[in-house]
Structure formats: structure tokens, C-alpha cells
N, C-alpha and C positions, 0 to 999 in steps of 0.2 A: 341416635344418641347412645353413647356407651356410659354406663353408670357403675361405680364401685360402691359397695356398702361395706362398712367395717363394724365388726362386733368386738369392741376393745376388751382386753384383759391383759394382765401383766405376765401370766404364765402361758396363756394361749389366746391368740387374737385371730378371730375368724374373718374371712372376707368372701365376697361374692361379686361377680361382675356379670351384668346383663346388657344386652343391646336391643334397641328397638325404637319404635315410634308409634304414635296413635293408639296406645294401649296394647300393642302386641310386642312382647319382649321374648327374647331367647337367651338361654344360658350361654355364657362365654367361658367362665372359669370360676372356681371356688376352692377354698382351702383353709388351712389353719397354719399360722405361724407359731411355733412352739419355742419357748425360751430354753436355752441350755440348762440342764440340771445344775443346781448350785450357783447359778449366775446371780450377781448382785442386782439390785433394783436398777441402777444406771445401766448395767450390762444388758438386762432384759429389755429396757426401753430402746437402747441402741440397736439391739437385734430386731425388734419390731420395726423401728424406723428404717433400717437398711433393707429389710425384706419388703416393706411396703413400697419404698422407692423403686426397687427392682420390678415389683409387680406393676406399679403404675407405669414405669418405663416400657415394659413389655406390652401392656394392653392398652395404653393411652386413653384412659377414661376421660370423659369431658366433665363429669360431675361426680362428687363424692358425698355420701351420706353416712 
């Protein structure tokens, strides 16, 4: 099973992806989505949304937390 965890924030949003089963997990990917400097709140949220969609599309997690 592949799982993505998201640590929300409007200036920086962290994410981590692990894969495994039966209590044994391995790191797949992790990173931070940073909002452009001076972006409006709607612009920041759009940036987070678009980047998370790309990450989900690339890594195809089955579960999100």
C-alpha cells in the first residue's frame, strides 16, 4: 500500500510518501511545496492544489492522511 501524508500550511506544505505492508514501510518521496513570495491567499491555495495533484499523479498513493 502506498500512503501520502500532508502537513498543511499556506506558505509551506510538507508531504511524505511511504510504501509497505504488515508494518514494514519504506520511503518513496518527501518534500515541501512553497508558495510564491507575495502570492495572494487564493494564489497560495491554488499553488498547493496544483502541486499536490501533480505529486499524487506521479506517485499514485492509495491512501492520504
